[in-house]
C-alpha positions as CSV (number, residue, x, y, z in Angstrom):
1,M,94.7,132.4,123.4
2,A,98.2,130.9,123.6
3,S,99.5,128.7,120.8
4,V,102.3,126.0,120.6
5,N,104.5,125.2,117.7
6,K,106.8,122.3,118.9
7,V,108.1,119.3,117.1
8,I,110.0,116.4,118.7
9,L,111.6,113.8,116.5
10,I,113.7,110.7,117.1
11,G,114.9,109.2,113.9
12,N,117.9,108.4,111.7
13,L,119.7,110.7,109.3
14,G,119.0,110.0,105.6
15,K,122.3,111.5,104.3
16,D,125.3,113.4,105.6
17,P,124.6,116.9,106.8
18,E,125.0,119.9,104.4
19,V,126.7,122.8,106.1
20,R,127.0,126.2,104.4
21,Y,127.8,129.7,105.6
22,M,125.9,133.0,105.1
23,P,127.8,136.1,104.0
24,S,127.6,137.2,107.7
25,G,129.5,134.1,108.7
26,S,126.7,132.3,110.5
27,A,126.4,128.6,109.7
28,I,123.3,126.7,108.4
29,C,123.0,123.0,108.3
30,N,120.3,121.0,106.5
31,V,119.5,117.4,107.2
32,T,116.8,114.9,106.5
33,I,115.5,112.6,109.3
34,A,113.5,109.5,108.8
35,T,110.9,108.4,111.3
36,S,109.0,105.1,110.9
37,R,105.9,103.6,112.4
38,Q,104.8,99.9,112.2
39,W,101.4,98.4,112.6
40,K,99.6,95.2,111.9
41,D,97.0,95.4,109.1
42,K,93.5,94.5,110.4
43,T,92.3,92.8,107.3
44,S,95.4,90.8,106.1
45,G,97.2,90.5,109.4
46,E,100.5,91.5,107.7
47,R,103.0,93.8,109.4
48,Q,103.0,97.2,107.7
49,E,105.6,100.0,107.9
50,E,105.5,103.7,106.9
51,T,108.5,106.0,106.8
52,E,108.2,109.8,106.9
53,W,111.0,112.1,105.9
54,H,111.5,115.4,107.7
55,R,113.6,118.4,106.6
56,V,115.5,119.9,109.6
57,V,117.5,123.1,109.7
58,F,120.1,124.0,112.3
59,F,121.6,127.5,112.7
60,D,124.8,129.0,114.1
61,R,126.8,126.9,116.6
62,M,124.2,124.1,116.5
63,A,124.7,123.9,112.7
64,E,128.4,123.5,113.2
65,I,128.0,120.8,115.8
66,A,125.5,118.9,113.6
67,G,127.8,119.1,110.6
68,E,130.7,117.7,112.6
69,Y,129.0,114.9,114.6
70,L,125.9,113.8,112.5
71,K,126.4,111.2,109.8
72,K,124.1,109.2,107.5
73,G,122.2,106.5,109.4
74,R,123.0,107.9,112.9
75,P,120.0,108.2,115.3
76,V,119.3,111.7,116.6
77,Y,116.8,113.4,118.9
78,V,115.7,116.9,117.6
79,E,113.3,119.5,119.1
80,G,112.2,122.5,117.1
81,R,109.3,124.3,115.5
82,L,107.6,123.9,112.2
83,R,108.2,126.7,109.6
84,T,106.8,127.0,106.1
85,R,108.8,129.1,103.6
86,K,107.8,130.4,100.2
87,W,110.5,130.6,97.5
88,T,110.8,131.0,93.8
89,D,112.6,128.4,91.7
90,K,114.8,129.1,88.7
91,D,111.8,129.0,86.4
92,G,110.0,131.7,88.4
93,V,107.5,129.3,89.9
94,E,106.6,129.9,93.6
95,K,107.1,126.9,95.8
96,Y,106.6,126.1,99.5
97,T,108.7,124.1,101.9
98,T,107.8,123.0,105.4
99,E,110.8,122.3,107.6
100,I,111.7,122.0,111.3
101,T,113.9,124.8,112.7
102,A,115.8,122.9,115.4
103,T,116.2,124.4,118.8
104,D,117.6,121.3,120.6
105,M,119.6,118.3,119.5
106,Q,120.8,115.1,121.2
107,L,123.0,112.5,119.5
108,L,121.8,109.0,120.2
109,G,123.4,105.6,119.9
110,G,127.0,104.4,120.7
111,R,130.3,105.8,119.4
112,E,130.9,105.0,115.7
113,G,133.0,101.9,115.5
114,G,132.7,101.4,119.3
115,G,130.1,98.6,119.0
116,A,127.8,100.3,121.6
117,G,124.2,100.8,120.5
118,G,120.9,102.0,121.9
119,A,120.1,105.4,123.4
120,G,123.0,107.6,124.6
121,G,123.3,107.8,128.3
122,A,121.6,104.4,128.9
123,G,123.9,102.2,130.9
124,G,126.7,104.8,130.8
125,S,127.2,104.7,127.0
126,D,127.1,108.4,126.3
127,D,128.3,108.5,122.7
128,M,130.0,111.8,121.9
129,G,131.7,113.0,125.1
130,A,131.7,116.8,125.3
131,A,129.3,117.6,122.5
132,P,126.3,115.4,122.4
133,T,123.8,118.1,123.3
134,Q,123.1,121.5,122.0
135,R,120.4,123.6,123.7
136,S,119.1,127.0,123.0
137,A,118.5,127.7,126.7
138,P,120.4,126.6,129.8
139,P,119.2,123.2,131.1
140,A,116.8,123.2,134.1
141,R,118.3,122.2,137.4
142,S,117.3,118.8,138.6
143,A,115.9,118.1,142.0
144,P,118.1,116.1,144.4
145,A,117.6,112.4,144.4
146,P,115.0,111.3,147.0
147,K,116.4,109.5,150.1
148,P,115.3,105.8,150.5
149,A,112.6,105.1,153.0
150,P,113.8,103.7,156.3
151,K,113.3,100.0,156.8
152,S,110.3,99.1,158.9
153,S,110.6,96.7,161.9
154,T,107.2,95.1,161.1
155,G,108.6,92.3,158.9
156,F,106.5,93.3,155.9
157,D,109.2,95.2,154.0
158,D,109.4,92.7,151.1
159,M,105.6,92.4,150.5
160,D,104.1,93.7,147.3
161,D,101.5,96.5,147.4
162,D,98.9,94.3,145.8
163,I,96.2,94.9,148.5
164,P,92.8,94.1,147.1
165,F,90.9,97.0,148.7
């Protein structure tokens, strides 16, 4: 039986990235990303909000890019997989940490200080120029845009498709 371990997050960075290098020279970057959900309480009618914090780890070139472009409070899209590690603290106590190992990243929002907001790419406001995306695999080729349908000569071109049958 096949299995899937995939996480997709869109959230804001809780603090500036921490980049460090292994003795081999490969980079590791740790960040925390906050995601929130809102709902209306059924009994009181009050608006409720819950924030979840996620540990995310980037490796190699993606770690260097994350360390350079990500800043506290910036929105980011991350894809990855869940991983639980076991480690021993300084007192010899075994501890466990669950984190997301990032495989893809997309910077969101406008340029810092540029006044543009929202999702990058919407309305032509791609925020970071040459380095907003880091993927572990080459992007899939997109299909050519469909050609518009030719205009009909029946005079019904502007009618809605709300036919009741």
